[in-house]
ROKOL-747855 format. One record per atom (N, C-alpha, C, CB): residue in one letter; atom name; x, y, z. Coordinates in steps of 0.2 Angstrom, whole numbers, plus 2048, in hexadecimal, padded with zeros to 3 digits. Glycine has a CB too. Example, Ala and Ser with C-alpha at 12.3 -4.5 7.8 and 13.67 -1.06 7.14 Angstrom:
2
> aa / at / x / y / z
> A / N / 842 / 7E4 / 827
> A / CA / 83E / 7EA / 827
> A / C / 842 / 7F0 / 827
> A / CB / 839 / 7EA / 82D
> S / N / 840 / 7F5 / 823
> S / CA / 844 / 7FB / 824
> S / C / 840 / 800 / 827
> S / CB / 846 / 7FD / 81D
END
This chain:
180
> aa / at / x / y / z
> X / N / 3E3 / 864 / 17F
> X / CA / 3E4 / 864 / 177
> X / C / 3DF / 85F / 175
> X / CB / 3EB / 862 / 175
> X / N / 3DB / 861 / 170
> X / CA / 3D6 / 85C / 16D
> X / C / 3D9 / 857 / 168
> X / CB / 3D1 / 860 / 169
> X / N / 3D5 / 852 / 167
> X / CA / 3D7 / 84C / 163
> X / C / 3D7 / 84F / 15C
> X / CB / 3D3 / 846 / 164
> X / N / 3DB / 84C / 157
> X / CA / 3DB / 84E / 150
> X / C / 3D5 / 84C / 14D
> X / CB / 3E1 / 84C / 14C
> X / N / 3D2 / 850 / 149
> X / CA / 3CB / 84E / 146
> X / C / 3CD / 84A / 13F
> X / CB / 3C7 / 854 / 144
> X / N / 3C9 / 845 / 13E
> X / CA / 3CB / 841 / 138
> X / C / 3C5 / 841 / 133
> X / CB / 3CC / 839 / 13A
> X / N / 3C1 / 846 / 133
> X / CA / 3BB / 847 / 12F
> X / C / 3BE / 847 / 128
> X / CB / 3B8 / 84E / 130
> X / N / 3BB / 843 / 123
> X / CA / 3BD / 843 / 11C
> X / C / 3BB / 84A / 119
> X / CB / 3BA / 83D / 118
> X / N / 3C0 / 84C / 115
> X / CA / 3BF / 853 / 112
> X / C / 3B8 / 853 / 10E
> X / CB / 3C5 / 855 / 10E
> X / N / 3B7 / 84D / 10B
> X / CA / 3B1 / 84D / 107
> X / C / 3AA / 84E / 10B
> X / CB / 3B0 / 846 / 104
> X / N / 3AA / 84D / 111
> X / CA / 3A5 / 84F / 115
> X / C / 3A4 / 856 / 116
> X / CB / 3A5 / 84B / 11D
> X / N / 3A9 / 85A / 116
> X / CA / 3A9 / 861 / 117
> X / C / 3A6 / 865 / 111
> X / CB / 3B0 / 864 / 119
> X / N / 3A7 / 862 / 10B
> X / CA / 3A5 / 865 / 105
> X / C / 39D / 864 / 104
> X / CB / 3A9 / 863 / 0FF
> X / N / 39A / 860 / 108
> X / CA / 393 / 85F / 108
> X / C / 38E / 864 / 10A
> X / CB / 391 / 859 / 10C
> X / N / 391 / 86A / 10D
> X / CA / 38E / 86F / 10F
> X / C / 390 / 876 / 10C
> X / CB / 38E / 870 / 117
> X / N / 38C / 87B / 10B
> X / CA / 38F / 881 / 108
> X / C / 392 / 885 / 10D
> X / CB / 389 / 885 / 105
> X / N / 397 / 88A / 10B
> X / CA / 39A / 88E / 110
> X / C / 396 / 892 / 114
> X / CB / 39F / 892 / 10C
> X / N / 390 / 894 / 111
> X / CA / 38B / 898 / 115
> X / C / 389 / 894 / 11B
> X / CB / 385 / 89A / 111
> X / N / 388 / 88E / 11B
> X / CA / 387 / 88A / 121
> X / C / 38C / 88A / 126
> X / CB / 385 / 883 / 11F
> X / N / 393 / 88A / 124
> X / CA / 398 / 88A / 128
> X / C / 399 / 891 / 12B
> X / CB / 39F / 889 / 124
> X / N / 397 / 896 / 127
> X / CA / 397 / 89D / 12A
> X / C / 392 / 89E / 130
> X / CB / 396 / 8A2 / 124
> X / N / 38C / 89C / 12F
> X / CA / 387 / 89C / 134
> X / C / 389 / 898 / 13A
> X / CB / 380 / 89A / 131
> X / N / 38B / 892 / 139
> X / CA / 38D / 88D / 13E
> X / C / 393 / 890 / 142
> X / CB / 38F / 886 / 13B
> X / N / 398 / 893 / 13F
> X / CA / 39D / 896 / 143
> X / C / 39B / 89C / 147
> X / CB / 3A3 / 898 / 13E
> X / N / 396 / 8A0 / 144
> X / CA / 394 / 8A6 / 148
> X / C / 390 / 8A3 / 14E
> X / CB / 38F / 8AA / 143
> X / N / 38C / 89E / 14D
> X / CA / 388 / 89B / 153
> X / C / 38D / 899 / 158
> X / CB / 384 / 895 / 151
> X / N / 393 / 896 / 156
> X / CA / 398 / 894 / 15B
> X / C / 39C / 89A / 15E
> X / CB / 39C / 88F / 158
> X / N / 39B / 8A0 / 15B
> X / CA / 39F / 8A5 / 15E
> X / C / 3A6 / 8A6 / 15A
> X / CB / 3A0 / 8A5 / 165
> X / N / 3A7 / 8A2 / 155
> X / CA / 3AE / 8A2 / 151
> X / C / 3AD / 8A7 / 14C
> X / CB / 3AF / 89B / 14E
> X / N / 3B2 / 8AC / 14C
> X / CA / 3B1 / 8B2 / 148
> X / C / 3B8 / 8B2 / 143
> X / CB / 3B1 / 8B8 / 14C
> X / N / 3B7 / 8B6 / 13E
> X / CA / 3BD / 8B8 / 13A
> X / C / 3BF / 8B2 / 135
> X / CB / 3C2 / 8BA / 13E
> X / N / 3BB / 8AD / 134
> X / CA / 3BD / 8A7 / 130
> X / C / 3BA / 8A7 / 129
> X / CB / 3BC / 8A1 / 134
> X / N / 3B6 / 8AC / 127
> X / CA / 3B2 / 8AB / 121
> X / C / 3B4 / 8B0 / 11C
> X / CB / 3AA / 8AB / 122
> X / N / 3B5 / 8AF / 116
> X / CA / 3B7 / 8B4 / 111
> X / C / 3B2 / 8B4 / 10B
> X / CB / 3BE / 8B2 / 10E
> X / N / 3B2 / 8B9 / 108
> X / CA / 3AE / 8BA / 102
> X / C / 3B2 / 8BD / 0FC
> X / CB / 3A7 / 8BF / 103
> X / N / 3B0 / 8BC / 0F6
> X / CA / 3B4 / 8BF / 0F1
> X / C / 3BA / 8BB / 0EE
> X / CB / 3B6 / 8C6 / 0F3
> X / N / 3BB / 8B5 / 0F1
> X / CA / 3C0 / 8B1 / 0EF
> X / C / 3BD / 8AC / 0EA
> X / CB / 3C3 / 8AD / 0F5
> X / N / 3C1 / 8AA / 0E5
> X / CA / 3BF / 8A4 / 0E0
> X / C / 3C5 / 8A0 / 0DF
> X / CB / 3BC / 8A8 / 0DA
> X / N / 3C4 / 89A / 0DD
> X / CA / 3C9 / 895 / 0DB
> X / C / 3CC / 898 / 0D5
> X / CB / 3C7 / 88E / 0DB
> X / N / 3D3 / 897 / 0D4
> X / CA / 3D6 / 899 / 0CE
> X / C / 3D7 / 893 / 0CA
> X / CB / 3DD / 89C / 0D0
> X / N / 3D6 / 894 / 0C3
> X / CA / 3D7 / 88F / 0BE
> X / C / 3D1 / 88A / 0BE
> X / CB / 3DD / 88B / 0C0
> X / N / 3D3 / 884 / 0BE
> X / CA / 3CE / 87F / 0BD
> X / C / 3CC / 87B / 0C4
> X / CB / 3D0 / 87A / 0B8
> X / N / 3CE / 87E / 0C9
> X / CA / 3CC / 87B / 0D0
> X / C / 3C5 / 87A / 0D0
> X / CB / 3CF / 87F / 0D5
> X / N / 3C3 / 875 / 0D4
> X / CA / 3BB / 874 / 0D5
> X / C / 3B8 / 87A / 0D9
> X / CB / 3BA / 86D / 0D9
> X / N / 3B2 / 87A / 0D8
> X / CA / 3AE / 880 / 0DB
> X / C / 3AD / 87F / 0E2
> X / CB / 3A7 / 881 / 0D7
> X / N / 3AD / 879 / 0E5
> X / CA / 3AC / 877 / 0EC
> X / C / 3B1 / 872 / 0EE
> X / CB / 3A5 / 874 / 0ED
> X / N / 3B5 / 874 / 0F3
> X / CA / 3BA / 870 / 0F5
> X / C / 3BC / 871 / 0FC
> X / CB / 3C1 / 871 / 0F1
> X / N / 3C0 / 86C / 0FF
> X / CA / 3C2 / 86D / 106
> X / C / 3C9 / 86A / 107
> X / CB / 3BD / 869 / 10B
> X / N / 3CD / 86D / 10B
> X / CA / 3D4 / 86A / 10C
> X / C / 3D7 / 86E / 111
> X / CB / 3D8 / 86B / 105
> X / N / 3DE / 86D / 112
> X / CA / 3E2 / 870 / 117
> X / C / 3E5 / 876 / 114
> X / CB / 3E7 / 86B / 11A
> X / N / 3E5 / 87C / 118
> X / CA / 3E8 / 882 / 115
> X / C / 3EF / 882 / 115
> X / CB / 3E5 / 888 / 119
> X / N / 3F2 / 884 / 110
> X / CA / 3F9 / 886 / 110
> X / C / 3FA / 88D / 10E
> X / CB / 3FD / 881 / 10A
> X / N / 3FE / 891 / 112
> X / CA / 3FE / 898 / 111
> X / C / 404 / 89A / 10E
> X / CB / 3FD / 89C / 118
> X / N / 404 / 89F / 10A
> X / CA / 40A / 8A2 / 107
> X / C / 408 / 8AA / 105
> X / CB / 40C / 89F / 100
> X / N / 40C / 8AE / 108
> X / CA / 40B / 8B5 / 107
> X / C / 411 / 8B8 / 102
> X / CB / 40C / 8B9 / 10D
> X / N / 40F / 8BB / 0FD
> X / CA / 413 / 8BE / 0F8
> X / C / 413 / 8C5 / 0F8
> X / CB / 411 / 8BC / 0F1
> X / N / 419 / 8C8 / 0F8
> X / CA / 41A / 8D0 / 0F8
> X / C / 41E / 8D2 / 0F3
> X / CB / 41D / 8D2 / 0FF
> X / N / 41E / 8D8 / 0F1
> X / CA / 422 / 8DB / 0EB
> X / C / 429 / 8DA / 0ED
> X / CB / 420 / 8E2 / 0EA
> X / N / 42D / 8D8 / 0E8
> X / CA / 434 / 8D7 / 0E8
> X / C / 437 / 8DD / 0E8
> X / CB / 436 / 8D2 / 0E2
> X / N / 43D / 8DE / 0EB
> X / CA / 442 / 8E3 / 0EB
> X / C / 448 / 8E1 / 0E7
> X / CB / 443 / 8E7 / 0F2
> X / N / 44B / 8E6 / 0E3
> X / CA / 451 / 8E4 / 0E1
> X / C / 451 / 8DF / 0DB
> X / CB / 456 / 8E3 / 0E6
> X / N / 457 / 8DC / 0DA
> X / CA / 458 / 8D7 / 0D5
> X / C / 459 / 8D0 / 0D8
> X / CB / 45E / 8D9 / 0D0
> X / N / 458 / 8D0 / 0DE
> X / CA / 459 / 8C9 / 0E1
> X / C / 455 / 8C4 / 0DE
> X / CB / 458 / 8CA / 0E9
> X / N / 458 / 8BE / 0DC
> X / CA / 453 / 8B9 / 0D9
> X / C / 44F / 8B6 / 0DE
> X / CB / 458 / 8B4 / 0D5
> X / N / 449 / 8B4 / 0DC
> X / CA / 445 / 8B1 / 0E1
> X / C / 445 / 8A9 / 0E0
> X / CB / 43D / 8B3 / 0E0
> X / N / 444 / 8A5 / 0E5
> X / CA / 444 / 89E / 0E4
> X / C / 43D / 89B / 0E2
> X / CB / 446 / 89B / 0EA
> X / N / 438 / 89F / 0E4
> X / CA / 431 / 89C / 0E3
> X / C / 42C / 8A2 / 0E2
> X / CB / 42E / 898 / 0E9
> X / N / 429 / 8A3 / 0DC
> X / CA / 425 / 8A8 / 0DA
> X / C / 41E / 8A6 / 0DB
> X / CB / 426 / 8AB / 0D3
> X / N / 419 / 8AB / 0DB
> X / CA / 412 / 8AA / 0DB
> X / C / 410 / 8A5 / 0D5
> X / CB / 40E / 8B0 / 0DB
> X / N / 413 / 8A6 / 0D0
> X / CA / 412 / 8A2 / 0CA
> X / C / 414 / 89B / 0CA
> X / CB / 415 / 8A5 / 0C3
> X / N / 419 / 89A / 0CE
> X / CA / 41C / 893 / 0CF
> X / C / 416 / 890 / 0D4
> X / CB / 423 / 893 / 0D3
> X / N / 414 / 893 / 0D9
> X / CA / 40F / 891 / 0DD
> X / C / 408 / 88F / 0D9
> X / CB / 40D / 896 / 0E3
> X / N / 406 / 893 / 0D5
> X / CA / 400 / 892 / 0D1
> X / C / 401 / 88C / 0CD
> X / CB / 3FF / 898 / 0CD
> X / N / 407 / 88C / 0CA
> X / CA / 409 / 886 / 0C5
> X / C / 409 / 87F / 0C9
> X / CB / 40F / 887 / 0C2
> X / N / 40C / 87F / 0CF
> X / CA / 40C / 879 / 0D3
> X / C / 405 / 878 / 0D6
> X / CB / 410 / 87B / 0D9
> X / N / 401 / 87D / 0D7
> X / CA / 3FA / 87B / 0DA
> X / C / 3F6 / 878 / 0D4
> X / CB / 3F7 / 882 / 0DC
> X / N / 3F6 / 87B / 0CE
> X / CA / 3F2 / 879 / 0C8
> X / C / 3F4 / 872 / 0C6
> X / CB / 3F3 / 87D / 0C2
> X / N / 3FB / 870 / 0C7
> X / CA / 3FD / 86A / 0C5
> X / C / 3FB / 864 / 0CA
> X / CB / 405 / 86A / 0C4
> X / N / 3FA / 866 / 0D0
> X / CA / 3F8 / 861 / 0D5
> X / C / 3F1 / 861 / 0D7
> X / CB / 3FC / 862 / 0DB
> X / N / 3ED / 866 / 0D3
> X / CA / 3E6 / 866 / 0D4
> X / C / 3E4 / 869 / 0DB
> X / CB / 3E3 / 85F / 0D4
> X / N / 3E9 / 86D / 0DE
> X / CA / 3E7 / 871 / 0E4
> X / C / 3E4 / 877 / 0E3
> X / CB / 3EE / 871 / 0E8
> X / N / 3DE / 879 / 0E5
> X / CA / 3DB / 87F / 0E4
> X / C / 3DF / 885 / 0E7
> X / CB / 3D4 / 87F / 0E7
> X / N / 3DF / 88A / 0E3
> X / CA / 3E3 / 890 / 0E5
> X / C / 3DD / 896 / 0E5
> X / CB / 3E9 / 892 / 0E1
> X / N / 3DC / 899 / 0EB
> X / CA / 3D7 / 89E / 0EC
> X / C / 3DA / 8A5 / 0EB
> X / CB / 3D3 / 89D / 0F3
> X / N / 3D6 / 8A9 / 0E7
> X / CA / 3D9 / 8B0 / 0E6
> X / C / 3D3 / 8B4 / 0E4
> X / CB / 3DE / 8B0 / 0E0
> X / N / 3D4 / 8BB / 0E5
> X / CA / 3CF / 8C0 / 0E3
> X / C / 3CF / 8C1 / 0DC
> X / CB / 3D0 / 8C6 / 0E7
> X / N / 3D4 / 8C0 / 0D9
> X / CA / 3D5 / 8C2 / 0D2
> X / C / 3DC / 8C0 / 0CF
> X / CB / 3D3 / 8C9 / 0D0
> X / N / 3DD / 8C1 / 0C9
> X / CA / 3E4 / 8C0 / 0C6
> X / C / 3E6 / 8C7 / 0C3
> X / CB / 3E4 / 8BA / 0C1
> X / N / 3EC / 8C9 / 0C4
> X / CA / 3EE / 8CF / 0C0
> X / C / 3F5 / 8CD / 0BD
> X / CB / 3F0 / 8D5 / 0C5
> X / N / 3F5 / 8CD / 0B6
> X / CA / 3FB / 8CB / 0B3
> X / C / 3FF / 8D1 / 0B1
> X / CB / 3F9 / 8C7 / 0AC
> X / N / 404 / 8D2 / 0B5
> X / CA / 408 / 8D8 / 0B4
> X / C / 40F / 8D6 / 0B4
> X / CB / 406 / 8DD / 0BA
> X / N / 412 / 8D6 / 0AF
> X / CA / 419 / 8D4 / 0AE
> X / C / 41E / 8D8 / 0B3
> X / CB / 41C / 8D5 / 0A7
> X / N / 41C / 8DE / 0B4
> X / CA / 421 / 8E2 / 0B9
> X / C / 420 / 8E1 / 0C0
> X / CB / 420 / 8E9 / 0B7
> X / N / 41A / 8DD / 0C2
> X / CA / 419 / 8DB / 0C9
> X / C / 41D / 8D5 / 0CB
> X / CB / 412 / 8DA / 0CA
> X / N / 423 / 8D6 / 0CE
> X / CA / 427 / 8D1 / 0D0
> X / C / 426 / 8D0 / 0D8
> X / CB / 42F / 8D3 / 0CF
> X / N / 423 / 8CA / 0D9
> X / CA / 421 / 8C8 / 0E0
> X / C / 426 / 8C2 / 0E2
> X / CB / 41A / 8C6 / 0E0
> X / N / 427 / 8C2 / 0E8
> X / CA / 42A / 8BC / 0EB
> X / C / 427 / 8BA / 0F1
> X / CB / 432 / 8BE / 0EC
> X / N / 428 / 8B4 / 0F3
> X / CA / 426 / 8B1 / 0F9
> X / C / 429 / 8B3 / 0FF
> X / CB / 426 / 8A9 / 0F8
> X / N / 425 / 8B6 / 103
> X / CA / 428 / 8B9 / 109
> X / C / 426 / 8B6 / 110
> X / CB / 427 / 8C0 / 10A
> X / N / 421 / 8B2 / 110
> X / CA / 41E / 8B0 / 116
> X / C / 41B / 8A9 / 115
> X / CB / 419 / 8B4 / 11A
> X / N / 41F / 8A4 / 113
> X / CA / 41B / 89D / 112
> X / C / 41A / 89A / 119
> X / CB / 420 / 898 / 10F
> X / N / 414 / 897 / 11A
> X / CA / 412 / 893 / 120
> X / C / 411 / 898 / 126
> X / CB / 417 / 88F / 121
> X / N / 40F / 89E / 125
> X / CA / 40D / 8A2 / 12B
> X / C / 406 / 8A4 / 12A
> X / CB / 412 / 8A8 / 12B
> X / N / 403 / 8A6 / 130
> X / CA / 3FC / 8A9 / 130
> X / C / 3FC / 8AF / 12C
> X / CB / 3FB / 8AB / 138
> X / N / 3F6 / 8AF / 129
> X / CA / 3F4 / 8B5 / 124
> X / C / 3ED / 8B7 / 124
> X / CB / 3F7 / 8B4 / 11D
> X / N / 3EC / 8BD / 122
> X / CA / 3E5 / 8BF / 121
> X / C / 3E3 / 8BE / 11A
> X / CB / 3E4 / 8C7 / 123
> X / N / 3DE / 8BA / 119
> X / CA / 3DB / 8B8 / 113
> X / C / 3D4 / 8BB / 112
> X / CB / 3DB / 8B0 / 111
> X / N / 3D4 / 8C1 / 10E
> X / CA / 3CD / 8C4 / 10D
> X / C / 3C9 / 8C5 / 114
> X / CB / 3C9 / 8C0 / 108
> X / N / 3CD / 8C7 / 119
> X / CA / 3C9 / 8C8 / 120
> X / C / 3C9 / 8C2 / 124
> X / CB / 3C3 / 8CA / 11E
> X / N / 3CC / 8BC / 122
> X / CA / 3CC / 8B6 / 127
> X / C / 3D3 / 8B5 / 129
> X / CB / 3C8 / 8B0 / 123
> X / N / 3D4 / 8B3 / 12F
> X / CA / 3DA / 8B1 / 131
> X / C / 3DB / 8AA / 12F
> X / CB / 3DB / 8B1 / 139
> X / N / 3E1 / 8A8 / 12C
> X / CA / 3E2 / 8A1 / 129
> X / C / 3E9 / 89F / 12C
> X / CB / 3E2 / 8A1 / 121
> X / N / 3E9 / 899 / 12F
> X / CA / 3EF / 896 / 132
> X / C / 3F1 / 890 / 12E
> X / CB / 3EE / 895 / 139
> X / N / 3F7 / 88F / 12D
> X / CA / 3F9 / 889 / 129
> X / C / 3F6 / 883 / 12C
> X / CB / 400 / 888 / 129
> X / N / 3F2 / 87E / 128
> X / CA / 3EF / 878 / 12B
> X / C / 3E8 / 879 / 12D
> X / CB / 3F3 / 876 / 131
> X / N / 3E5 / 880 / 12C
> X / CA / 3DE / 881 / 12D
> X / C / 3DA / 87D / 128
> X / CB / 3DC / 888 / 12D
> X / N / 3D4 / 87B / 129
> X / CA / 3D0 / 878 / 125
> X / C / 3CD / 87D / 121
> X / CB / 3CB / 873 / 128
> X / N / 3CD / 87D / 11A
> X / CA / 3CA / 882 / 116
> X / C / 3C4 / 87E / 112
> X / CB / 3CF / 885 / 111
> X / N / 3BE / 881 / 112
> X / CA / 3B9 / 87F / 10E
> X / C / 3B7 / 885 / 10A
> X / CB / 3B3 / 87C / 113
> X / N / 3B6 / 884 / 103
> X / CA / 3B5 / 889 / 0FF
> X / C / 3B0 / 887 / 0F9
> X / CB / 3BB / 88C / 0FB
> X / N / 3AC / 88C / 0F7
> X / CA / 3A7 / 88B / 0F2
> X / C / 3A6 / 892 / 0EE
> X / CB / 3A0 / 888 / 0F4
> X / N / 3A2 / 892 / 0EA
> X / CA / 3A1 / 898 / 0E6
> X / C / 39F / 89E / 0EA
> X / CB / 39B / 897 / 0E1
> X / N / 39D / 89D / 0F1
> X / CA / 39B / 8A3 / 0F5
> X / C / 3A1 / 8A6 / 0F9
> X / CB / 395 / 8A1 / 0FA
> X / N / 3A6 / 8A2 / 0FA
> X / CA / 3AC / 8A4 / 0FE
> X / C / 3AF / 89E / 101
> X / CB / 3A9 / 8A9 / 103
> X / N / 3B3 / 8A0 / 106
> X / CA / 3B7 / 89A / 109
> X / C / 3B7 / 89B / 111
> X / CB / 3BF / 89A / 107
> X / N / 3B7 / 896 / 114
> X / CA / 3B7 / 896 / 11C
> X / C / 3BD / 892 / 11E
> X / CB / 3B0 / 893 / 11E
> X / N / 3C0 / 895 / 123
> X / CA / 3C6 / 891 / 126
> X / C / 3C4 / 88F / 12D
> X / CB / 3CC / 896 / 126
> X / N / 3C6 / 889 / 12F
> X / CA / 3C4 / 886 / 135
> X / C / 3CA / 883 / 138
> X / CB / 3BE / 881 / 134
> X / N / 3CB / 885 / 13F
> X / CA / 3D1 / 882 / 142
> X / C / 3CF / 87A / 143
> X / CB / 3D2 / 885 / 149
> X / N / 3D4 / 876 / 142
> X / CA / 3D3 / 86F / 143
> X / C / 3D1 / 86D / 14A
> X / CB / 3DA / 86B / 141
> X / N / 3D2 / 871 / 14F
> X / CA / 3D0 / 870 / 156
> X / C / 3C8 / 871 / 156
> X / CB / 3D4 / 874 / 15B
> X / N / 3C6 / 875 / 152
> X / CA / 3BF / 877 / 152
> X / C / 3BA / 873 / 14D
> X / CB / 3BE / 87E / 151
> X / N / 3BD / 86F / 149
> X / CA / 3BA / 86C / 143
> X / C / 3B4 / 868 / 146
> X / CB / 3BF / 868 / 13F
> X / N / 3B5 / 864 / 14A
> X / CA / 3AF / 85F / 14C
> X / C / 3A9 / 863 / 14F
> X / CB / 3B1 / 85A / 152
> X / N / 3AA / 868 / 153
> X / CA / 3A5 / 86D / 155
> X / C / 3A2 / 871 / 150
> X / CB / 3A8 / 871 / 15B
> X / N / 3A6 / 873 / 14B
> X / CA / 3A3 / 877 / 146
> X / C / 39F / 873 / 141
> X / CB / 3A9 / 87A / 142
> X / N / 3A1 / 86D / 140
> X / CA / 39E / 868 / 13B
> X / C / 397 / 866 / 13E
> X / CB / 3A2 / 862 / 13A
> X / N / 397 / 865 / 145
> X / CA / 390 / 864 / 148
> X / C / 38B / 86A / 148
> X / CB / 391 / 863 / 150
> X / N / 38E / 870 / 148
> X / CA / 38A / 876 / 147
> X / C / 388 / 877 / 140
> X / CB / 38E / 87C / 14A
> X / N / 38C / 875 / 13B
> X / CA / 38B / 876 / 134
> X / C / 385 / 871 / 133
> X / CB / 391 / 874 / 130
> X / N / 385 / 86B / 136
> X / CA / 37F / 866 / 134
> X / C / 379 / 869 / 137
> X / CB / 381 / 860 / 138
> X / N / 379 / 86C / 13D
> X / CA / 373 / 86F / 140
> X / C / 370 / 875 / 13B
> X / CB / 375 / 872 / 147
> X / N / 375 / 879 / 139
> X / CA / 373 / 87F / 135
> X / C / 370 / 87C / 12E
> X / CB / 379 / 883 / 133
> X / N / 373 / 877 / 12C
> X / CA / 370 / 874 / 125
> X / C / 369 / 871 / 126
> X / CB / 375 / 86E / 123
> X / N / 368 / 86E / 12C
> X / CA / 361 / 86B / 12E
> X / C / 35C / 870 / 12E
> X / CB / 362 / 867 / 134
> X / N / 35E / 876 / 131
> X / CA / 359 / 87C / 132
> X / C / 358 / 87F / 12B
> X / CB / 35C / 881 / 136
> X / N / 35D / 87F / 127
> X / CA / 35C / 882 / 120
> X / C / 357 / 87D / 11C
> X / CB / 363 / 883 / 11C
> X / N / 359 / 877 / 11D
> X / CA / 355 / 872 / 119
> X / C / 34D / 872 / 11B
> X / CB / 357 / 86B / 11A
> X / N / 34C / 874 / 122
> X / CA / 345 / 874 / 124
> X / C / 342 / 87A / 122
> X / CB / 345 / 874 / 12C
> X / N / 346 / 880 / 121
> X / CA / 343 / 886 / 11F
> X / C / 341 / 887 / 118
> X / CB / 348 / 88C / 121
> X / N / 345 / 884 / 113
> X / CA / 345 / 884 / 10C
> X / C / 33E / 883 / 10A
> X / CB / 34A / 880 / 109
> X / N / 33A / 87E / 10C
> X / CA / 333 / 87D / 10A
> X / C / 32F / 883 / 10B
> X / CB / 330 / 876 / 10D
> X / N / 330 / 886 / 111
> X / CA / 32C / 88C / 113
> X / C / 32D / 891 / 10E
> X / CB / 32E / 88E / 11A
> X / N / 333 / 892 / 10C
> X / CA / 335 / 897 / 107
> X / C / 332 / 896 / 100
> X / CB / 33D / 898 / 106
> X / N / 333 / 890 / 0FE
> X / CA / 330 / 88E / 0F8
> X / C / 328 / 88E / 0F7
> X / CB / 332 / 886 / 0F6
> X / N / 325 / 88D / 0FD
> X / CA / 31E / 88E / 0FE
> X / C / 31B / 895 / 0FE
> X / CB / 31B / 88A / 103
> X / N / 320 / 89A / 0FF
> X / CA / 31E / 8A1 / 0FF
> X / C / 31C / 8A3 / 106
> X / CB / 318 / 8A2 / 0FB
> X / N / 31F / 8A0 / 10B
> X / CA / 31E / 8A2 / 112
> X / C / 31F / 8A9 / 113
> X / CB / 321 / 89D / 117
> X / N / 31C / 8AC / 118
> X / CA / 31E / 8B3 / 11A
> X / C / 325 / 8B3 / 11D
> X / CB / 318 / 8B6 / 11F
> X / N / 327 / 8B9 / 11D
> X / CA / 32E / 8BB / 11F
> X / C / 32E / 8B9 / 127
> X / CB / 330 / 8C2 / 11E
> X / N / 329 / 8BA / 12A
> X / CA / 328 / 8B9 / 132
> X / C / 329 / 8B2 / 133
> X / CB / 322 / 8BC / 135
> X / N / 325 / 8AE / 12F
> X / CA / 325 / 8A6 / 130
> X / C / 32C / 8A4 / 12E
> X / CB / 320 / 8A3 / 12B
> X / N / 32F / 8A6 / 129
> X / CA / 336 / 8A4 / 128
> X / C / 33B / 8A6 / 12D
> X / CB / 338 / 8A6 / 121
> X / N / 33A / 8AC / 12F
> X / CA / 33F / 8AE / 135
> X / C / 33E / 8AA / 13B
> X / CB / 33D / 8B6 / 136
> X / N / 338 / 8A8 / 13D
> X / CA / 337 / 8A4 / 143
> X / C / 33A / 89D / 142
> X / CB / 32F / 8A3 / 144
> X / N / 33A / 89B / 13C
> X / CA / 33D / 894 / 13B
> X / C / 345 / 895 / 13B
> X / CB / 33B / 891 / 134
> X / N / 347 / 89A / 138
> X / CA / 34E / 89B / 138
> X / C / 351 / 89D / 13F
> X / CB / 350 / 8A1 / 133
> X / N / 34D / 89F / 143
> X / CA / 34F / 8A0 / 14A
> X / C / 352 / 89A / 14E
> X / CB / 349 / 8A3 / 14F
> X / N / 350 / 894 / 14B
> X / CA / 352 / 88E / 14E
> X / C / 35A / 88D / 14D
> X / CB / 34F / 888 / 14A
> X / N / 35D / 891 / 148
> X / CA / 364 / 891 / 147
> X / C / 368 / 894 / 14C
> X / CB / 366 / 894 / 140
> X / N / 364 / 898 / 150
> X / CA / 368 / 89C / 155
> X / C / 36A / 897 / 15B
> X / CB / 364 / 8A2 / 158
> X / N / 367 / 892 / 15C
> X / CA / 368 / 88D / 162
> X / C / 36A / 887 / 15F
> X / CB / 361 / 88C / 166
> X / N / 370 / 885 / 161
> X / CA / 373 / 87E / 160
> X / C / 371 / 879 / 164
> X / CB / 37B / 87F / 15F
> X / N / 36F / 873 / 162
> X / CA / 36D / 86E / 167
> X / C / 373 / 86D / 16C
> X / CB / 36C / 867 / 163
> X / N / 371 / 86B / 172
> X / CA / 376 / 86A / 177
> X / C / 379 / 863 / 176
> X / CB / 374 / 86B / 17E
> X / N / 380 / 862 / 176
> X / CA / 383 / 85C / 175
> X / C / 382 / 858 / 17C
> X / CB / 38A / 85C / 173
> X / N / 380 / 851 / 17B
> X / CA / 380 / 84D / 180
> X / C / 386 / 84A / 182
> X / CB / 37B / 847 / 17F
> X / N / 38B / 84B / 17F
> X / CA / 392 / 848 / 180
> X / C / 395 / 84C / 185
> X / CB / 396 / 848 / 179
> X / N / 397 / 849 / 18B
> X / CA / 39A / 84D / 191
> X / C / 3A1 / 84B / 191
> X / CB / 396 / 84B / 197
> X / N / 3A4 / 848 / 18C
> X / CA / 3AB / 846 / 18D
> X / C / 3B0 / 84B / 18C
> X / CB / 3AD / 840 / 188
END
């Protein structure tokens, strides 16, 4: 079992989700990137935090519910916790109730477990297992350095071949010298 990661969440928001996506692909980690999600309400455009999962399904019958989707939205808004969604449908006849709090779920094609690290921005969201966070962050830093090196070529009008050769550096991660 790996040691818990104590990376400050503010460090994680220093990189766009596209860098996380590329880094996780380099590491062979799949199914953790979403597109089409946006923060609901006044949540910040770029944020990181621990995932809390809740699945709502249509309600049957007249059974009163204890917690509704709207209660969750209100709680999230009051506490400044971002709530990611694909859209909002205001339908008074749509009675939903909480059916699966704190369980694994599929979020726009990504497997999300309670406690996963979520990093989101205007391009999407990425979910990282806490056990993989240190390795992923190292790969994210590598990807960011390659992108930083390539951008001057793009701005200078380099050929597609030149840019592709420079981007090929992303395919290989530096070998860690840490043998512990």
